[in-house]
N, C-alpha and C positions, 0 to 999 in steps of 0.2 A: 232687864236692860243689858246685863252682861251677855246673856244668851243671844239677844238681838244683835249685839255688837259682834260677837263671834260669828254668827251666821252671815252678817254683812261682810266681814273680812273674808270668809270662805267664798262667798259669792263673787267678790271682787277678784280673787285669785282665779276662780273658775272662768269668769268672764275674760280676764286677761289672756288666759290660755286659748279660749275659744275664738277671740277676736284678733289675735296676733297684734301687729303694730298699728292696725287701723288705717293703713295707708292706701288701701285699695279704693279706686274711684267708684262712684255710684253707677250701677249698670244702666245702660241707655234704655229709655222707654219703660222703666220700672214704675210700679204703682206705689201709692202711699203706704208707708209702714204703720201698722197699728201699734201705738205706744200706750200701754196700760200701766198706770202707776197705782199701786196699792200702798196706802199710807194712813196715818192717823194724826189728827191735830194734837193729840197728847204725846206724841213720840218726838223726842228732842233731836233724833237723827234724821227726821223726815223733811224739815224745811229746805235743805239744799237740793234734794231730789225734786221736791215740789217746785222750787224756783226754776230748775232746769227744764222740767216738763212744761211749766207755764210759758217759758221762753220759746218753746217749739210750737205753741198752739196756733200761731198765725201761718206757719209754713204749710204749703200745699203738698209737700212730699211726705207728710206724716198725718196721722189722725191720733190726737192725744185724748185719752180718757182717764179721769182721776176717780178712784174709788176709795171711800172711807171705810176702813174695817173696824169691827166692833171689839176686838179682844184687848184693846188698850183702855176701854171705857171705864174699867173698874179701878184705874190707877190715878184718879183725881179729876179727869176731865172727860165728859161725854162728847165724842165727836158729833158735830151737828149734821154731818153728811153721811155718817156710817149707817149701813143696813146689813142685816144678816145675809141677804143674798149676795152682797159684795164679798163678804168674808168667805162664803161658800165657793164663790168663783175662784178666789185665791187658793182655797184648799184643793179645788179641782186641778188648778195649775200645778200645785205641789206634786200631785200624783202624776200628772201628764209630763212634767219636766223631770221627774225622778228626784225631787228634793225631799229631805227628811222631814221638813216642817215648813210652816209659813214664817215670814219675817217682814219687817218694815224698815226702811222703804224697799219696795221691790218694783222694778220696771220689767214688764214682759213685752217682748217684741214679736208680733205676729204669732203669738202662742208657741214659739219655737225656742226661744232662749230668754234668759233673765239675767239681771244684774241689779246692783243697788241703785245706781243712777245719780249718786252724789258728785261724781266726777264728770264734768261736762264734756271734756275731750273724749273720754272713754264712751260716754253715751252716744256722742256723734259718730264715733267709729263703729259702734254696735249697730246704729241705724243704717249706716252705709253697708255693713255686712248683711243685714237682714233684708235689704231692698231686693225684691224679685217680683216678677209677674205673678198675679194670683190665677188660680185655675178657674174660679167662678166669677161671674160678672152679672151686673144688673143695674137697675135704676130705681129711684124713688121719686114719685110725682104725686103731690097732694097726699092722699092717705093710702096709696097703693105701692107695693113692692113688686117689681117685675124682674124675674130671673131668667137668664138665658140658659138653654139646655147645655149640660156638660156631662159627657159620658164618664161613668165610674165614680161620681161624687155621691157620698152618703154623709150628710152633715147636719148638725143642729143649726137652727137659725136663732140668733140672740138679738133681741131688740134693745138697744141702749139709747135712752134719751138723756142728753147732756145740756148743761147751761153754758152758752158761749160767752157769758159776761165774766168779768173779774169779780169774784165774791170775796170780800175782805171779812175775815173772822177774827174778832178780838177774843183771845184766850184768857180766861180768868182763873185757871187752876192747872195743876199738873206740871209736867216738865217744861212746857212752853208758856207758863204763866207770865202775863204782861206783854206778850207779843201779839201783833196783828198779822195774820197770815193770809196772803192772797191766794185764791184758787181759780183756775181757768179750765173750762171743759169738765166740770164736776158732773159725774153721772148721777142723775136723780131717779131714774127708773131703769130696771133691768128685768127682762122677762124672756123666757124661752118660748118662741113661737111654734116650735115643732121640729120635725125632721124633714129634710129636703132630700129627695131621691135623685136629683140631678136633671130632672125633666124641666122643660120650659113651664114656668108657673107664675101665677099672679096671686098675690096675697093682699087682703085688706088689712091695713095696720090699725090697731086700736088707737083711740084718741089719747093724746098726752094728758097727764093729770095736772100739768101746769102750763101756763102760757109762756111762750118765748123759748121753749126748749128746741134743740136741734135733734135730728134723728140719724142713727146709724144702725145698720143691720150687719152683724158679724156672722159670716158663714164659717162654721168651725167644726173640725173633727171632734167626735164625741169624747167625753171624759177628760176635758181639759187638753185636748189635742191642738194641733196647728190650725191657725186661721187660714182658710183657703180662698176667702173673698171678703171684701168690705164694701158695703154700699151705703152712701150717705146722701142726705138731701142738699149737700153743698155742690153736687154735680154728679153726673152719671158715672157709676162705678167708683166713686171717690168716697 
């Protein structure tokens, strides 16, 4: 817990330097920022970041995704949403962002920058800083992903299926024992579809394993690199 706290403080200081005073305005015609939260139901530092990301979920200028990680599970409470592939995604980001280790809570913006996310004003300022047009574009209709040709792009395609509902979890052990924590846009499936070479392509998406999930495809530089496009079923290119 002390290690996590020290990492969180370090990340806050890094974020404050990177984001300045947060006073710059959102660029015109910019696209939604992909806001990925890595957290655990067993982590006492995570509920504030979880609440902040929950509050962003209805906004059209962001795409929020919440991943439960597994490395807190041995400390008294097994996260009901955590999966090894989510933990691996966070470890990939640690390498891509140049971090020494993983930590919770961690918010990653467009795969380009990270911060703890417990300070709402700082998170909002970071989102404004991260907002910029994507290089890659496409659309999802029914079970098909259509991608527009983009010269020079070589990226992984990540399929994320997430639950748009508010999921309330009653915690019965560990650091958050006795609390009921709401989660919105929890990722329930994550799979790599393959590598995209930038040509105009059409992909058939595999069926969801649960009813009611929404779909997002993240177009991302390999090895935990920047996200260069995000396509969801809530609207073309969104």
